[in-house]
C-alpha positions, 0 to 999 in steps of 0.5 A, a space after each residue: 565089017 559087012 552089011 547083012 542081007 537078011 535078018 537070019 545073018 545076025 546072030 546072038 553074040 555078033 557085035 553090030 553097027 546100028 542106027 539108035 532110034 532112041 540116042 539119035 546116033 550110030 552105035 557098035 554093040 553086041 546082040 544078046 537076045 533074038 526074038 520075035 513079036 507082032 512086027 518081027 524079028 528083033 535083037 536086043 543089045 548091050 555094050 560089052 563094057 555097059 551093066 546093062 541092056 539098050 533100052 530098045 528093040 533094035 530091027 532088022 532095017 537099023 542094022 548096018 554092018 555086022 563085023 566079021 573079023 578083028 585083025 591084029 
């Protein structure tokens, strides 16, 4: 895992650890969408085994880590 330096380092398909405002905890999910609104860049995330996407727009400052490799 790495700590991202900028929003441009996070892409659709990446697995990230973020601090959820709604759940009040750290969650590890996959980025399924990236967008822009009046507050700037946001990400929509979803757990691989979940039917539904997460209910909040995640901002760059909430993302703490990006997965770069899985070693078996």
